[in-house]
N, C-alpha and C positions, 0 to 999 in steps of 0.2 A: 713516283714516291709521294708526291703531294696528295695524290688520290688515295694511296694506301694510308697515309696519316689521317686524312679526313675520314676515311672509312673506319679506321681503328677508333678514332675519336667518337664517331657516331655509334659504333657498336658498344663502346664503353659506356656511353650515355644511356643507351637502351638497356644495357645490363644493370646499371645503377637504378634505373626506373623499375625494372623487373624485381630487383632486390627489395626496393621500397614497397612495391605492391605485395610481394610475398609476405613481408613483415606486417603490413596492414591486414591482409587476409587472415594471418595467424592470430593477430590481436582480436579481430572480429570474431573468429571462431571461439576463442577463449571467453570473450565477453558473452557470446550467445550461450555457451555452456553454463556460465555463472548465472545468467538470467534464468535459464531453464531450471537450474538447481534451486534458485531462490523461489521461483514460482511453485515448485514441488514442495518446498518447505512450508510456504504459506498455506497451500492446500492442506497439508498434513496438520498444521496448527489449527486451521479452521475445523477440520474433521474432529480433532481432539476436543476442541472447545464445544462443538455441537454435541458430542457424546456426553460431555460432563454437564451441560446445561439442559439438554433435552428432557431428562426426567423431572427436573425442577419446574420447567415450563409446563409440562403436562399436568403436574399436580398443583398448579397455581389456582387458587380459588378466585376465578374470574368474576363471579357475581359479587363477592365481597369487595374486590378491588374497585369495581364500578360503584358500589355503594359508598366506598370511601371517597371517591372523587365527587359523587353527587351530593352527599350529605355532610361529611366531615370537613371537607375543604371550605365550602361556603360558610359553615358554622364557625370555623376557625377565623376566617376573614372577618366575619361579623364581630366576633369577640375582639379581634385586633382593632377594628374601627371603634368599638365602644370604649376600649381601653385608651385609645388615642384621644377620643373626645373628653374622657374624664381627666386625662392628664393635661390636656390643652386648656380646659376651663378652670 
């Protein structure tokens, strides 16, 4: 009888562990599905963004933008420096 009780106790312990593992595997599968769904949504959003922005990028006047950085920005900084000197003195 003592052997039967010990065996029943061990079997019950194993059964509880298996139930716990089953629950963990189920949670893991649900999380994997959610992650996969989230990745798909992110890819779709990037594709939508690329489709909306792509025509504007292609029509961007690149030479004018470079000119803006090379000429206008240093000129603006020079004007700010002159204004600061005038205000300071």
